[in-house]
N, C-alpha and C positions, 0 to 999 in steps of 0.2 A: 262676545267677546275677539277683540282685533288680535290680529296674529303677533302683537308686540307687546299687548297689556298684561301686566301681570296682576294675578289673583288677588284679592284680601282673603286673608286666612284668620279664623279662630281654633284656636286651641285651648281646650282643658287641660290645663298642666297638670292638675293632682297633684300628689305627693313628692317631695324633692326626692324620695329614694328610687323614683322610676328612673331616674338619672343612672343610676348604676344596678337598678334591675330591670332589665327590658321586659317589654308585654306585649298584648294586642296593640295598645295604645300606640307606645311607643314606634314599634313597627309601623303604624300608619303614617305616622310622623317623617318615618324613613323612606317610605314608599314616595310621598308627597314630594321630600328633595330629590328624588331622582326622577320624579316625572315634569318637574318644573324649568322651562327657562330659566337658564342662571341669571339674576339679578346682578344689578351692579351694587346695590346695597340693600340694607333691611333696615327698616322703620319698625321697632315693639313698641307696643302699646300694652305695658306688663301692669296686674294688679297690683304688684307689690312696689309700685312707685307712686305713692299718692302725697301732694304738694299742695301748698298755698298760692295757686297761681298755675300757669303753665312754664314746664322746663323742659327742656331739650338736652340729652350730652350730646357737647360740644368738642370734646377731647378726641386728639388722634389715637390715643392708645387707651382705651376704657379699660378698668380692673374688673376681675371678675368678684361679684358679690355673694357673698355665702348668709343670705338674710335669714336664718333660721338658726334653732338650736336644737341639742339633744339626739341628733342624728350621728353614724358612725364616721371616724375619723376618714373614711375612703370619700364620703360626700365632700367634707371641706377641702380632701387635696384637688377634687375637680378645677380646672383651669379652662375657661374659652376663651383664649387669648387672639379673638379677632380684632380688628384696627375697628376705630371711628372712622367717622366722617364730619369733618367739619363745614364742609361743603353742604352736605346734606342738611345737616342742623339748621344751616343758615338758609336753605331752602324751605324748610320746615315754619321756620320763624317768616319767611316771605309769604307763604300760604294763609298763616292763620291771621285771622283781623283783631288777636288780643295779645295784649303786654306777652311775650316770652322770654325768660331767662335762658341765656345759654351757659349750661352748667359746665365746669371743665374741671372741676376738682373733687366733688364728694359722692358722687353718684357711679354709674357702669354699668355692667352687664350685670341685673338681678337673677336670680331664680328662674323667676316666673319667664324669663327669657333663655338664659342658657341652658335648662333642662329640658326644653324642646329643642334649641337650634343644634344641641348635641348630638341631635338625633337627624334632624332635616340637614344641617351643613356639619359633619362632625369634621371636617377638617379647620373649621374657624377662618374660611379662605374669603368672606365676605364682609367687608365694612355692617357693623350693627351701630344703629344708633335707637335710642330709648326717646320715649315721648311720655310723659307724666301724665297723670291723673290729677287734676284740679279738684280738689275733695270739697271746694264751696259750690261746684258745679251739680246743677239738676240732669237727670239722666236726658230731657230733651237737650239742655245744652251740649251736654258731650256728644250726642247724635249728629247737632247741628254742625259743633265745631268739626268733627271727623269728616262730613261733606267736603271741607273746604281741601283735604287732602289726596281727596280722587285725581288730580292732575298727576299723583307720582305714580301711579299704577302704569299711565303713560310714558312715564319718562325711565321704565325698568327697575322700579323699586317695587319690593315685595315689602307687603305692610301686614305684619304678624302680631296680632291681638291674642292675648294670653289671659285667662282667668278660668273661671268656672261660672256657667249657667245655672247649677246649684252648688251652695257651698256653704255649710252649716258645719262647724268645728265643733260646737257644742254637743252634737247629737251622734258623730260618727263613731263606728265601731270600727276597732284596728284588725281585727281578724280576716284573713284573706276569704272572699267570698262571701260576707256579709250579706243579708238580704237588705236590699233596698227597700227605705220608708216608702208608703204608697203615696204620700205627699211629693217625694223627691220623683218618684216616678213620673207622678202625674204631671208635676211643672215641668219637666225635662220634655216629656211628651207634647204638652200645649207650647213650648217654647219651638219645636222642629216644627209641629202642624203649622204655627203662625208664620214663622220664618218663612215656609215651602211655598205657604199663600199669599207671600208679600204684604201682610198683616203687621209691619213695622209700628205702628201707633200702640196696638196692643202689646206690645214687648218693651215699649219705652215707657208706657204707663203702668208698668208691672204692678205698682201698688193696690189697683182698681181689680186685678185679677185673685182675689181670695186668699184663703187662709194657706194654701199650699204656697203660693209666691213668697209670703210673707216668713214661714216655714223655711223656704229656698235660699231665701236673700234675707239675712237677719242683719246684713252690711253690705251696701251694694259696690264695692270697689273690686269685686270678683266678678262681678255680672256688667259694670259698664263697659270692659273691651268687648263683648260679644256686641254690644251697641254699636261700637267704632267699625266692627267690620260690617254690620248690617248697612252702615249709613255711607258705606264707599261701594254699594251695589248703582250701576249705571243701568240705564234703560235697556231693554231686554236681555238681562241679565238674569242667573238664576242661582241659587243656591244648592250645595250639594253638600250631602253629610259625608264627613271621610270616616269617622268611626265614631261610638255613643254607647255610653253605658253608665249605670251609677256603680260606685265604687264606696266601700267603707259605711255602707247605708247612706251617705248624704252627700258626695260628692259626684256632681255631673262630669261626665269625660267627653262629652259631646266634642267634637271638633267639626269646623265646617270650611267650605270655601266658596266666593262669589267669583263668580266667572260666566 
C-alpha cells in the first residue's frame, strides 16, 4: 500500500438500531475511523440504493434518508449532515465507462451509509457521495465496474461499501444472542476463506456455491457491495477482517478492509 492510498472498506451494517445501540461492531467502525488518514471525501456504495442504470449523488448538501419503518423515533431523529461533493460525483462519472445519472434531488445519505458513518466519522465533517447499484447488472458486471474506481484510492478518497455478506430477512430471529443457522456460518466462513485466498471468481459466481450461498443471498443487493470492495484490491494488497459475526441467526456483520 502506498503511503497516501486510502483502503477500500466493506462494512456489514446490520440493523439500523446499531446507530443508537453501540456494540462490538460499531466499536470496530469507530476504531477504523480513528486509524485512517483523513480522506478528502467518501464514496459510499450502499445496498439500499438500487436503481435502473448507474446513479451518483451530486448535490452539495445531501439529506439524511430514513429508509425504513417500524423503528423508534430516536432512530428517525438521527441526522448525518455531511456535505456532498459535486466534484467527486463528476470524477466518478469520468472514471466509469457507462452512462451515469448525476442525481441532485431525490436521494441523499441512506441508512446503509449513515449507520456506519455515524461511528466512522461522528462529526460528519467529510463530504459524502453515494454511488447506486444498477439492479440490471450481474455480479460480474458490478465487479468489473468497481475496478474502474481504483484511481480514487490514490486521490485520497475513502471508498466504503455497505451491505451484508449473509442477509436473509425471512429467517431472522430478533432476540439478542440468537444462534446462527449452520448455513449462515458456512457461507460467511467460505467468503472469508476465499477472500483471504484471493479467489474472487468463486465469490463473484456465488450461485455456484451450493445451498448455503442461496440461503444466505436470497436477493443480491446486500451482497453486491462486498464485490465492490474486493474489486478495488491492487496487486500486492491483502484483505483484513475488521470484525465478524452472524447476528439475528442470518445477518453477517463481517467487515473488512483492502490495503
